[in-house]
Each structure stands twice: as C-alpha cells, then as structure tokens.
C-alpha positions as CSV (number, residue, x, y, z in Angstrom):
1,X,-28.5,-54.3,-39.2
2,X,-28.8,-56.2,-36.0
3,X,-31.0,-55.1,-33.1
4,X,-30.5,-56.0,-29.5
5,X,-33.2,-58.1,-27.8
6,X,-35.3,-56.2,-25.3
7,X,-34.0,-55.9,-21.8
8,X,-35.0,-58.8,-19.5
9,X,-35.4,-58.9,-15.7
10,X,-32.7,-58.6,-13.1
11,X,-31.3,-62.0,-12.0
12,X,-33.0,-63.3,-8.8
13,X,-29.7,-63.6,-7.0
14,X,-28.9,-59.9,-7.6
15,X,-32.4,-58.8,-6.7
16,X,-32.2,-60.8,-3.4
17,X,-28.8,-59.4,-2.6
18,X,-30.0,-55.8,-3.2
19,X,-33.2,-56.5,-1.3
20,X,-31.1,-57.8,1.7
21,X,-29.1,-54.6,1.7
22,X,-32.2,-52.4,1.4
23,X,-33.8,-54.2,4.4
24,X,-30.7,-53.9,6.5
25,X,-30.4,-50.2,5.7
26,X,-34.1,-49.6,6.5
27,X,-33.7,-51.5,9.9
28,X,-30.7,-49.3,10.7
29,X,-32.7,-46.2,9.9
30,X,-35.6,-47.3,12.2
31,X,-33.1,-48.1,15.0
32,X,-31.5,-44.6,14.6
33,X,-35.0,-43.1,14.7
34,X,-35.9,-45.2,17.7
35,X,-38.9,-46.5,15.8
36,X,-40.6,-49.9,15.8
37,X,-39.4,-52.3,13.2
38,X,-42.0,-54.5,11.5
39,X,-41.4,-58.2,12.2
40,X,-42.0,-58.9,8.5
41,X,-38.7,-57.1,7.8
42,X,-36.8,-59.4,10.1
43,X,-38.5,-62.5,8.6
44,X,-37.8,-61.4,5.0
45,X,-34.2,-60.5,5.9
46,X,-33.6,-63.9,7.6
47,X,-35.2,-65.8,4.7
48,X,-33.0,-63.9,2.2
49,X,-29.8,-64.5,4.2
50,X,-30.7,-68.2,4.6
51,X,-31.0,-68.7,0.9
52,X,-27.9,-66.7,0.1
53,X,-25.8,-68.8,2.5
54,X,-27.0,-72.0,0.8
55,X,-25.4,-71.1,-2.5
C-alpha cells in the first residue's frame, strides 16, 4: 500500500497572485468606505505586480 507524501506549501507564484488580488480587493473596499488606505498596501501591491510582470 502506498501512501501519499504530506501536503507541501503553496507555490510562491500562486501565493503572490492571490495576495495581489486580496490587496486590490481590500483597497477597493477602503475606497468604497471612504477610509484611508495604508501606504504599505500600495507598496506591497506594486512590488508584487513588478515581480509578476518580470516572469
């Protein structure tokens, strides 16, 4: 009987893609609520996009 190996981690490219979508959605929610958006969100979003474009 063979057993499957334990589940590993999500690939970085997929994590980054999902994180980009999550940040964009969070920014949109803040805009709709007319709330301030942390600058760190923009910085992280821009860094993620920059690395996704380089692929």
